MOPAC internal coordinates of N, CA, C and O (Angstrom, degrees):
PM7 1SCF
backbone

  N    0.0000 0     0.00 0     0.00 0    0    0    0
  C    1.4724 1     0.00 0     0.00 0    1    0    0
  C    1.5260 1   109.52 1     0.00 0    2    1    0
  O    1.2310 1   120.24 1   -44.48 1    3    2    1
  N    1.3154 1   117.15 1   135.52 1    3    2    1
  C    1.4582 1   119.69 1   179.27 1    5    3    2
  C    1.5289 1   109.83 1   -87.14 1    6    5    3
  O    1.2310 1   121.17 1   -21.23 1    7    6    5
  N    1.3236 1   115.37 1   158.77 1    7    6    5
  C    1.4556 1   121.00 1   179.76 1    9    7    6
  C    1.5337 1   110.69 1   -60.85 1   10    9    7
  O    1.2310 1   120.57 1   140.61 1   11   10    9
  N    1.3272 1   116.52 1   -39.39 1   11   10    9
  C    1.4667 1   121.16 1  -179.49 1   13   11   10
  C    1.5367 1   109.93 1   -64.65 1   14   13   11
  O    1.2310 1   120.26 1   134.41 1   15   14   13
  N    1.3307 1   117.11 1   -45.59 1   15   14   13
  C    1.4769 1   120.15 1   177.79 1   17   15   14
  C    1.5171 1   110.98 1   -61.44 1   18   17   15
  O    1.2310 1   120.75 1   140.76 1   19   18   17
  N    1.3320 1   116.18 1   -39.24 1   19   18   17
  C    1.4581 1   120.43 1   179.07 1   21   19   18
  C    1.5223 1   110.65 1   -61.41 1   22   21   19
  O    1.2310 1   120.28 1   133.81 1   23   22   21
  N    1.3166 1   117.07 1   -46.19 1   23   22   21
  C    1.4653 1   121.32 1   178.81 1   25   23   22
  C    1.5298 1   110.27 1   -61.48 1   26   25   23
  O    1.2310 1   120.48 1   136.13 1   27   26   25
  N    1.3328 1   116.69 1   -43.87 1   27   26   25
  C    1.4625 1   120.07 1  -178.40 1   29   27   26
  C    1.5261 1   112.58 1   -62.06 1   30   29   27
  O    1.2310 1   119.83 1   148.72 1   31   30   29
  N    1.3324 1   117.93 1   -31.28 1   31   30   29
  C    1.4612 1   119.71 1  -178.30 1   33   31   30
  C    1.5356 1   113.98 1   -96.45 1   34   33   31
  O    1.2310 1   120.25 1   161.70 1   35   34   33
  N    1.3309 1   117.12 1   -18.30 1   35   34   33
  C    1.4681 1   119.92 1  -175.33 1   37   35   34
  C    1.5338 1   113.37 1  -122.71 1   38   37   35
  O    1.2310 1   119.61 1  -165.48 1   39   38   37
  N    1.3371 1   118.34 1    14.52 1   39   38   37
  C    1.4663 1   120.84 1  -173.49 1   41   39   38
  C    1.5208 1   113.57 1   -59.62 1   42   41   39
  O    1.2310 1   119.76 1   156.82 1   43   42   41
  N    1.3320 1   118.07 1   -23.18 1   43   42   41
  C    1.4732 1   121.12 1  -179.39 1   45   43   42
  C    1.5274 1   112.02 1   -77.64 1   46   45   43
  O    1.2310 1   120.51 1   165.15 1   47   46   45
  N    1.3327 1   116.63 1   -14.85 1   47   46   45
  C    1.4629 1   121.62 1  -178.60 1   49   47   46
  C    1.5240 1   109.87 1   -94.66 1   50   49   47
  O    1.2310 1   121.20 1   -11.55 1   51   50   49
  N    1.3229 1   115.31 1   168.45 1   51   50   49
  C    1.4712 1   120.30 1   173.47 1   53   51   50
  C    1.5330 1   106.22 1   -72.47 1   54   53   51
  O    1.2310 1   120.39 1   -56.10 1   55   54   53
  N    1.3158 1   116.87 1   123.90 1   55   54   53
  C    1.4700 1   121.50 1  -178.82 1   57   55   54
  C    1.5260 1   107.97 1  -123.44 1   58   57   55
  O    1.2310 1   120.99 1   -51.38 1   59   58   57
  N    1.3186 1   115.72 1   128.62 1   59   58   57
  C    1.4693 1   119.25 1   174.58 1   61   59   58
  C    1.5172 1   108.75 1  -109.17 1   62   61   59
  O    1.2310 1   121.05 1   -27.34 1   63   62   61
  N    1.3048 1   115.59 1   152.66 1   63   62   61
  C    1.4560 1   121.05 1   177.92 1   65   63   62
  C    1.5302 1   109.60 1   -62.60 1   66   65   63
  O    1.2310 1   120.74 1   142.28 1   67   66   65
  N    1.3169 1   116.19 1   -37.72 1   67   66   65
  C    1.4622 1   121.83 1   178.99 1   69   67   66
  C    1.5301 1   111.35 1   -59.30 1   70   69   67
  O    1.2310 1   121.02 1   136.56 1   71   70   69
  N    1.3253 1   115.65 1   -43.44 1   71   70   69
  C    1.4706 1   122.18 1  -179.98 1   73   71   70
  C    1.5289 1   110.42 1   -62.71 1   74   73   71
  O    1.2310 1   119.96 1   134.13 1   75   74   73
  N    1.3095 1   117.67 1   -45.87 1   75   74   73
  C    1.4622 1   121.51 1  -178.18 1   77   75   74
  C    1.5338 1   110.82 1   -69.64 1   78   77   75
  O    1.2310 1   120.87 1   140.68 1   79   78   77
  N    1.3206 1   115.94 1   -39.32 1   79   78   77
  C    1.4671 1   119.72 1   176.84 1   81   79   78
  C    1.5322 1   109.25 1   -59.89 1   82   81   79
  O    1.2310 1   120.34 1   136.58 1   83   82   81
  N    1.3071 1   116.95 1   -43.42 1   83   82   81
  C    1.4588 1   122.57 1   179.10 1   85   83   82
  C    1.5410 1   111.15 1   -61.59 1   86   85   83
  O    1.2310 1   120.70 1   135.91 1   87   86   85
  N    1.3264 1   116.26 1   -44.09 1   87   86   85
  C    1.4699 1   121.38 1   178.58 1   89   87   86
  C    1.5357 1   110.23 1   -61.43 1   90   89   87
  O    1.2310 1   121.21 1   143.82 1   91   90   89
  N    1.3356 1   115.28 1   -36.18 1   91   90   89
  C    1.4694 1   120.50 1   179.06 1   93   91   90
  C    1.5324 1   112.21 1   -82.43 1   94   93   91
  O    1.2310 1   120.40 1   178.10 1   95   94   93
  N    1.3122 1   116.85 1    -1.90 1   95   94   93
  C    1.4657 1   121.22 1   177.86 1   97   95   94
  C    1.5156 1   113.93 1    72.74 1   98   97   95
  O    1.2310 1   120.67 1  -143.96 1   99   98   97
  N    1.3412 1   116.32 1    36.04 1   99   98   97
  C    1.4668 1   120.38 1  -178.12 1  101   99   98
  C    1.5229 1   109.96 1  -133.05 1  102  101   99
  O    1.2310 1   121.70 1   -17.32 1  103  102  101
  N    1.3352 1   114.35 1   162.68 1  103  102  101
  C    1.4609 1   119.03 1   169.50 1  105  103  102
  C    1.5223 1   107.28 1   -73.58 1  106  105  103
  O    1.2310 1   120.21 1   -19.84 1  107  106  105
  N    1.3256 1   117.19 1   160.16 1  107  106  105
  C    1.4590 1   121.31 1   178.74 1  109  107  106
  C    1.5356 1   109.79 1   -60.27 1  110  109  107
  O    1.2310 1   120.66 1   138.30 1  111  110  109
  N    1.3201 1   116.33 1   -41.70 1  111  110  109
  C    1.4711 1   120.59 1  -179.20 1  113  111  110
  C    1.5344 1   110.58 1   -60.47 1  114  113  111
  O    1.2310 1   120.22 1   129.77 1  115  114  113
  N    1.3252 1   117.19 1   -50.23 1  115  114  113
  C    1.4631 1   121.47 1   179.92 1  117  115  114
  C    1.5243 1   111.30 1   -62.82 1  118  117  115
  O    1.2310 1   121.00 1   135.08 1  119  118  117
  N    1.3280 1   115.69 1   -44.92 1  119  118  117
  C    1.4671 1   120.79 1   179.69 1  121  119  118
  C    1.5247 1   110.14 1   -59.40 1  122  121  119
  O    1.2310 1   120.25 1   132.91 1  123  122  121
  N    1.3312 1   117.14 1   -47.09 1  123  122  121
  C    1.4722 1   121.91 1  -179.41 1  125  123  122
  C    1.5253 1   111.49 1   -57.97 1  126  125  123
  O    1.2310 1   121.67 1   132.88 1  127  126  125
  N    1.3137 1   114.41 1   -47.12 1  127  126  125
  C    1.4667 1   120.20 1  -177.66 1  129  127  126
  C    1.5329 1   110.44 1   -63.75 1  130  129  127
  O    1.2310 1   120.10 1   131.57 1  131  130  129
  N    1.3276 1   117.42 1   -48.43 1  131  130  129
  C    1.4783 1   121.38 1  -179.05 1  133  131  130
  C    1.5259 1   110.98 1   -65.43 1  134  133  131
  O    1.2310 1   120.47 1   136.25 1  135  134  133
  N    1.3275 1   116.71 1   -43.75 1  135  134  133
  C    1.4765 1   119.61 1  -179.12 1  137  135  134
  C    1.5295 1   110.02 1   -61.29 1  138  137  135
  O    1.2310 1   120.77 1   134.63 1  139  138  137
  N    1.3308 1   116.14 1   -45.37 1  139  138  137
  C    1.4613 1   120.27 1  -179.49 1  141  139  138
  C    1.5325 1   111.38 1   -63.78 1  142  141  139
  O    1.2310 1   120.39 1   140.40 1  143  142  141
  N    1.3292 1   116.87 1   -39.60 1  143  142  141
  C    1.4728 1   120.54 1   178.15 1  145  143  142
  C    1.5258 1   111.48 1   -64.54 1  146  145  143
  O    1.2310 1   120.49 1   140.04 1  147  146  145
  N    1.3267 1   116.66 1   -39.96 1  147  146  145
  C    1.4676 1   120.24 1  -176.43 1  149  147  146
  C    1.5218 1   113.17 1   -79.27 1  150  149  147
  O    1.2310 1   119.83 1   148.50 1  151  150  149
  N    1.3246 1   117.92 1   -31.50 1  151  150  149
  C    1.4721 1   120.14 1  -172.70 1  153  151  150
  C    1.5234 1   114.06 1  -115.51 1  154  153  151
  O    1.2310 1   120.07 1   175.57 1  155  154  153
  N    1.3213 1   117.46 1    -4.43 1  155  154  153
  C    1.4727 1   123.27 1   179.11 1  157  155  154
  C    1.5221 1   114.29 1    63.17 1  158  157  155
  O    1.2310 1   119.94 1  -168.04 1  159  158  157
  N    1.3230 1   117.72 1    11.96 1  159  158  157
  C    1.4622 1   122.39 1   173.19 1  161  159  158
  C    1.5355 1   108.00 1  -143.08 1  162  161  159
  O    1.2310 1   120.65 1   -17.27 1  163  162  161
  N    1.3198 1   116.37 1   162.73 1  163  162  161
  C    1.4604 1   119.52 1   178.68 1  165  163  162
  C    1.5244 1   109.94 1   -72.57 1  166  165  163
  O    1.2310 1   120.70 1   -17.15 1  167  166  165
  N    1.3061 1   116.26 1   162.85 1  167  166  165
  C    1.4622 1   120.97 1   178.04 1  169  167  166
  C    1.5277 1   110.38 1   -60.95 1  170  169  167
  O    1.2310 1   120.70 1   135.44 1  171  170  169
  N    1.3424 1   116.27 1   -44.56 1  171  170  169
  C    1.4635 1   121.55 1   179.77 1  173  171  170
  C    1.5346 1   110.48 1   -56.90 1  174  173  171
  O    1.2310 1   120.94 1   133.59 1  175  174  173
  N    1.3336 1   115.81 1   -46.41 1  175  174  173
  C    1.4629 1   121.70 1   179.38 1  177  175  174
  C    1.5327 1   110.29 1   -61.28 1  178  177  175
  O    1.2310 1   120.62 1   137.52 1  179  178  177
  N    1.3221 1   116.41 1   -42.48 1  179  178  177
  C    1.4719 1   120.93 1   178.57 1  181  179  178
  C    1.5253 1   110.21 1   -60.36 1  182  181  179
  O    1.2310 1   121.04 1   134.32 1  183  182  181
  N    1.3280 1   115.62 1   -45.68 1  183  182  181
  C    1.4669 1   120.40 1  -179.48 1  185  183  182
  C    1.5312 1   111.05 1   -61.51 1  186  185  183
  O    1.2310 1   120.45 1   134.22 1  187  186  185
  N    1.3169 1   116.75 1   -45.78 1  187  186  185
  C    1.4735 1   121.00 1   179.34 1  189  187  186
  C    1.5298 1   110.01 1   -61.68 1  190  189  187
  O    1.2310 1   120.20 1   133.59 1  191  190  189
  N    1.3299 1   117.23 1   -46.41 1  191  190  189
  C    1.4754 1   120.11 1  -179.43 1  193  191  190
  C    1.5277 1   111.60 1   -61.50 1  194  193  191
  O    1.2310 1   120.72 1   141.22 1  195  194  193
  N    1.3390 1   116.24 1   -38.78 1  195  194  193
  C    1.4675 1   119.92 1   178.63 1  197  195  194
  C    1.5413 1   109.81 1   -64.87 1  198  197  195
  O    1.2310 1   120.47 1   135.71 1  199  198  197
  N    1.3217 1   116.70 1   -44.29 1  199  198  197
  C    1.4695 1   120.66 1   179.18 1  201  199  198
  C    1.5294 1   111.48 1   -63.90 1  202  201  199
  O    1.2310 1   120.23 1   139.74 1  203  202  201
  N    1.3240 1   117.17 1   -40.26 1  203  202  201
  C    1.4747 1   121.23 1   178.20 1  205  203  202
  C    1.5293 1   110.16 1   -63.68 1  206  205  203
  O    1.2310 1   120.58 1   138.67 1  207  206  205
  N    1.3346 1   116.50 1   -41.33 1  207  206  205
  C    1.4740 1   120.67 1   178.25 1  209  207  206
  C    1.5405 1   109.81 1   -60.08 1  210  209  207
  O    1.2310 1   120.41 1   135.77 1  211  210  209
  N    1.3256 1   116.83 1   -44.23 1  211  210  209
  C    1.4677 1   120.47 1   177.86 1  213  211  210
  C    1.5278 1   111.30 1   -63.81 1  214  213  211
  O    1.2310 1   121.03 1   139.43 1  215  214  213
  N    1.3202 1   115.64 1   -40.57 1  215  214  213
  C    1.4632 1   120.21 1   179.06 1  217  215  214
  C    1.5320 1   110.93 1   -61.62 1  218  217  215
  O    1.2310 1   120.48 1   138.74 1  219  218  217
  N    1.3348 1   116.68 1   -41.26 1  219  218  217
  C    1.4602 1   120.28 1   178.24 1  221  219  218
  C    1.5248 1   111.39 1   -59.66 1  222  221  219
  O    1.2310 1   120.43 1   140.01 1  223  222  221
  N    1.3473 1   116.79 1   -39.99 1  223  222  221
  C    1.4670 1   120.37 1   177.14 1  225  223  222
  C    1.5294 1   110.46 1   -62.03 1  226  225  223
  O    1.2310 1   120.54 1   134.30 1  227  226  225
  N    1.3392 1   116.57 1   -45.70 1  227  226  225
  C    1.4687 1   120.84 1  -178.40 1  229  227  226
  C    1.5237 1   111.78 1   -66.69 1  230  229  227
  O    1.2310 1   120.41 1   145.67 1  231  230  229
  N    1.3280 1   116.81 1   -34.33 1  231  230  229
  C    1.4617 1   120.77 1  -177.72 1  233  231  230
  C    1.5219 1   112.75 1   -69.73 1  234  233  231
  O    1.2310 1   119.83 1   167.95 1  235  234  233
  N    1.3173 1   117.93 1   -12.05 1  235  234  233
  C    1.4704 1   119.85 1   176.13 1  237  235  234
  C    1.5314 1   111.58 1   -70.46 1  238  237  235
  O    1.2310 1   120.90 1   166.28 1  239  238  237
  N    1.3358 1   115.89 1   -13.72 1  239  238  237
  C    1.4573 1   120.82 1   176.29 1  241  239  238
  C    1.5302 1   107.85 1   -94.47 1  242  241  239
  O    1.2310 1   119.82 1   -67.72 1  243  242  241
  N    1.3437 1   117.94 1   112.28 1  243  242  241
  C    1.4699 1   120.50 1  -176.56 1  245  243  242
  C    1.5376 1   113.26 1   -68.88 1  246  245  243
  O    1.2310 1   120.06 1   166.34 1  247  246  245
  N    1.3270 1   117.48 1   -13.66 1  247  246  245
  C    1.4766 1   121.68 1  -177.52 1  249  247  246
  C    1.5246 1   113.64 1   -82.07 1  250  249  247
  O    1.2310 1   120.22 1   162.54 1  251  250  249
  N    1.3317 1   117.19 1   -17.46 1  251  250  249
  C    1.4585 1   120.09 1  -173.92 1  253  251  250
  C    1.5349 1   111.55 1   -89.56 1  254  253  251
  O    1.2310 1   120.65 1   -47.90 1  255  254  253
  N    1.3333 1   116.37 1   132.10 1  255  254  253
  C    1.4686 1   121.84 1  -177.96 1  257  255  254
  C    1.5376 1   110.15 1   -73.30 1  258  257  255
  O    1.2310 1   121.05 1   -32.07 1  259  258  257
  N    1.3296 1   115.59 1   147.93 1  259  258  257
  C    1.4684 1   121.09 1  -179.48 1  261  259  258
  C    1.5404 1   111.03 1   -57.88 1  262  261  259
  O    1.2310 1   120.25 1   140.11 1  263  262  261
  N    1.3155 1   117.12 1   -39.89 1  263  262  261
  C    1.4774 1   120.26 1   179.37 1  265  263  262
  C    1.5343 1   110.57 1   -61.10 1  266  265  263
  O    1.2310 1   120.36 1   143.13 1  267  266  265
  N    1.3265 1   116.92 1   -36.87 1  267  266  265
  C    1.4673 1   120.70 1   178.47 1  269  267  266
  C    1.5301 1   110.69 1   -71.11 1  270  269  267
  O    1.2310 1   120.83 1   140.81 1  271  270  269
  N    1.3228 1   116.01 1   -39.19 1  271  270  269
  C    1.4682 1   120.52 1   177.40 1  273  271  270
  C    1.5400 1   108.86 1   -59.46 1  274  273  271
  O    1.2310 1   121.14 1   134.16 1  275  274  273
  N    1.3279 1   115.43 1   -45.84 1  275  274  273
  C    1.4780 1   119.95 1   179.67 1  277  275  274
  C    1.5195 1   110.29 1   -56.74 1  278  277  275
  O    1.2310 1   120.36 1   129.57 1  279  278  277
  N    1.3313 1   116.92 1   -50.43 1  279  278  277
  C    1.4727 1   120.68 1  -177.69 1  281  279  278
  C    1.5187 1   111.98 1   -66.35 1  282  281  279
  O    1.2310 1   119.68 1   136.61 1  283  282  281
  N    1.3185 1   118.22 1   -43.39 1  283  282  281
  C    1.4607 1   121.69 1  -179.01 1  285  283  282
  C    1.5291 1   112.09 1   -67.97 1  286  285  283
  O    1.2310 1   120.52 1   159.58 1  287  286  285
  N    1.3230 1   116.62 1   -20.42 1  287  286  285
  C    1.4663 1   121.53 1   179.23 1  289  287  286
  C    1.5275 1   112.04 1   -92.15 1  290  289  287
  O    1.2310 1   120.26 1   176.41 1  291  290  289
  N    1.3201 1   117.10 1    -3.59 1  291  290  289
  C    1.4536 1   120.87 1   176.79 1  293  291  290
  C    1.5147 1   115.47 1    95.37 1  294  293  291
  O    1.2310 1   120.01 1  -168.68 1  295  294  293
  N    1.3334 1   117.59 1    11.32 1  295  294  293
  C    1.4636 1   119.89 1   178.07 1  297  295  294
  C    1.5292 1   109.31 1   -91.15 1  298  297  295
  O    1.2310 1   120.83 1   -48.08 1  299  298  297
  N    1.3303 1   116.02 1   131.92 1  299  298  297
  C    1.4638 1   121.01 1  -175.90 1  301  299  298
  C    1.5240 1   111.73 1   -70.06 1  302  301  299
  O    1.2310 1   119.78 1   143.82 1  303  302  301
  N    1.3175 1   118.03 1   -36.18 1  303  302  301
  C    1.4596 1   118.14 1   178.79 1  305  303  302
  C    1.5206 1   111.66 1  -136.65 1  306  305  303
  O    1.2310 1   121.65 1   -29.79 1  307  306  305
  N    1.3094 1   114.44 1   150.21 1  307  306  305
  C    1.4641 1   122.34 1  -172.03 1  309  307  306
  C    1.5245 1   112.73 1   -67.19 1  310  309  307
  O    1.2310 1   120.06 1   143.07 1  311  310  309
  N    1.3322 1   117.49 1   -36.93 1  311  310  309
  C    1.4715 1   118.26 1  -178.50 1  313  311  310
  C    1.5216 1   111.17 1   -68.52 1  314  313  311
  O    1.2310 1   120.38 1   141.91 1  315  314  313
  N    1.3127 1   116.87 1   -38.09 1  315  314  313
  C    1.4744 1   120.84 1   176.32 1  317  315  314
  C    1.5395 1   109.04 1   -64.32 1  318  317  315
  O    1.2310 1   120.78 1   137.02 1  319  318  317
  N    1.3226 1   116.11 1   -42.98 1  319  318  317
  C    1.4698 1   120.91 1   177.13 1  321  319  318
  C    1.5324 1   110.52 1   -58.05 1  322  321  319
  O    1.2310 1   120.75 1   130.40 1  323  322  321
  N    1.3152 1   116.18 1   -49.60 1  323  322  321
  C    1.4738 1   120.69 1  -176.75 1  325  323  322
  C    1.5200 1   110.58 1   -62.44 1  326  325  323
  O    1.2310 1   120.48 1   138.60 1  327  326  325
  N    1.3344 1   116.69 1   -41.40 1  327  326  325
  C    1.4728 1   121.23 1   179.90 1  329  327  326
  C    1.5193 1   110.83 1   -63.91 1  330  329  327
  O    1.2310 1   120.07 1   133.08 1  331  330  329
  N    1.3388 1   117.47 1   -46.92 1  331  330  329
  C    1.4664 1   121.18 1  -179.89 1  333  331  330
  C    1.5339 1   111.14 1   -67.74 1  334  333  331
  O    1.2310 1   120.40 1   140.06 1  335  334  333
  N    1.3282 1   116.84 1   -39.94 1  335  334  333
  C    1.4698 1   120.45 1   179.40 1  337  335  334
  C    1.5282 1   109.29 1   -60.88 1  338  337  335
  O    1.2310 1   120.64 1   135.28 1  339  338  337
  N    1.3232 1   116.38 1   -44.72 1  339  338  337
  C    1.4683 1   120.47 1   179.78 1  341  339  338
  C    1.5203 1   110.08 1   -63.68 1  342  341  339
  O    1.2310 1   119.92 1   140.20 1  343  342  341
  N    1.3316 1   117.75 1   -39.80 1  343  342  341
  C    1.4758 1   120.93 1  -179.51 1  345  343  342
  C    1.5328 1   111.01 1   -64.37 1  346  345  343
  O    1.2310 1   120.24 1   137.71 1  347  346  345
  N    1.3371 1   117.14 1   -42.29 1  347  346  345
  C    1.4702 1   120.12 1  -174.88 1  349  347  346
  C    1.5279 1   113.67 1   -85.77 1  350  349  347
  O    1.2310 1   120.32 1   145.70 1  351  350  349
  N    1.3193 1   116.99 1   -34.30 1  351  350  349
  C    1.4660 1   120.67 1  -173.45 1  353  351  350
  C    1.5383 1   111.90 1  -103.70 1  354  353  351
  O    1.2310 1   120.16 1   158.62 1  355  354  353
  N    1.3171 1   117.30 1   -21.38 1  355  354  353
  C    1.4546 1   120.82 1   176.33 1  357  355  354
  C    1.5162 1   115.02 1    88.62 1  358  357  355
  O    1.2310 1   120.70 1  -169.78 1  359  358  357
  N    1.3292 1   116.27 1    10.22 1  359  358  357
  C    1.4638 1   120.02 1   177.05 1  361  359  358
  C    1.5265 1   109.08 1  -155.75 1  362  361  359
  O    1.2310 1   120.79 1   -18.83 1  363  362  361
  N    1.3211 1   116.09 1   161.17 1  363  362  361
  C    1.4612 1   120.95 1   178.96 1  365  363  362
  C    1.5250 1   110.16 1   -67.63 1  366  365  363
  O    1.2310 1   119.92 1   -30.17 1  367  366  365
  N    1.3317 1   117.76 1   149.83 1  367  366  365
  C    1.4784 1   119.99 1   178.24 1  369  367  366
  C    1.5264 1   112.97 1   -56.37 1  370  369  367
  O    1.2310 1   120.29 1   141.77 1  371  370  369
  N    1.3249 1   117.05 1   -38.23 1  371  370  369
  C    1.4659 1   119.94 1  -179.76 1  373  371  370
  C    1.5239 1   111.64 1   -65.09 1  374  373  371
  O    1.2310 1   120.58 1   141.13 1  375  374  373
  N    1.3298 1   116.49 1   -38.87 1  375  374  373
  C    1.4651 1   120.49 1   177.57 1  377  375  374
  C    1.5279 1   110.49 1   -67.66 1  378  377  375
  O    1.2310 1   120.80 1   137.03 1  379  378  377
  N    1.3261 1   116.08 1   -42.97 1  379  378  377
  C    1.4811 1   120.74 1   176.68 1  381  379  378
  C    1.5315 1   109.95 1   -58.15 1  382  381  379
  O    1.2310 1   120.97 1   136.68 1  383  382  381
  N    1.3196 1   115.76 1   -43.32 1  383  382  381
  C    1.4796 1   120.32 1  -178.97 1  385  383  382
  C    1.5330 1   110.19 1   -62.12 1  386  385  383
  O    1.2310 1   120.47 1   135.13 1  387  386  385
  N    1.3133 1   116.71 1   -44.87 1  387  386  385
  C    1.4808 1   120.23 1   179.52 1  389  387  386
  C    1.5351 1   111.02 1   -62.05 1  390  389  387
  O    1.2310 1   120.83 1   137.60 1  391  390  389
  N    1.3315 1   116.02 1   -42.40 1  391  390  389
  C    1.4672 1   120.89 1  -178.27 1  393  391  390
  C    1.5169 1   114.15 1   -70.75 1  394  393  391
  O    1.2310 1   120.08 1   146.53 1  395  394  393
  N    1.3398 1   117.45 1   -33.47 1  395  394  393
  C    1.4517 1   121.73 1  -170.39 1  397  395  394
  C    1.5274 1   115.23 1  -111.81 1  398  397  395
  O    1.2310 1   120.07 1  -174.00 1  399  398  397
  N    1.3177 1   117.47 1     6.00 1  399  398  397
  C    1.4600 1   120.00 1  -179.52 1  401  399  398
  C    1.5358 1   110.02 1   -61.41 1  402  401  399
  O    1.2310 1   120.96 1   -44.47 1  403  402  401
  N    1.3150 1   115.76 1   135.53 1  403  402  401
  C    1.4827 1   120.12 1  -178.03 1  405  403  402
  C    1.5115 1   110.21 1   -88.50 1  406  405  403
  O    1.2310 1   120.10 1   180.00 1  407  406  405

């Protein structure tokens, strides 16, 4: 199983780099180096970007609460989700939801 496939199927769960490195049969150091070389970003960054992408999909539904979006996207707490969403997307999740609701 590749690290990317693992993230795509388990992004809603707590994922550690150590756990994924172990699944890939590598030390954390080796895994980090190879992942960064192949994807040009750290594993942590990849995981966050994947979760933000999923959150953006969920936010297109105006009926879903921000706290639920955070949890369904794999973020442990809503304030961390909101802070990261604002950093990557440039606006609050609630504003994104209002702008992009279908």
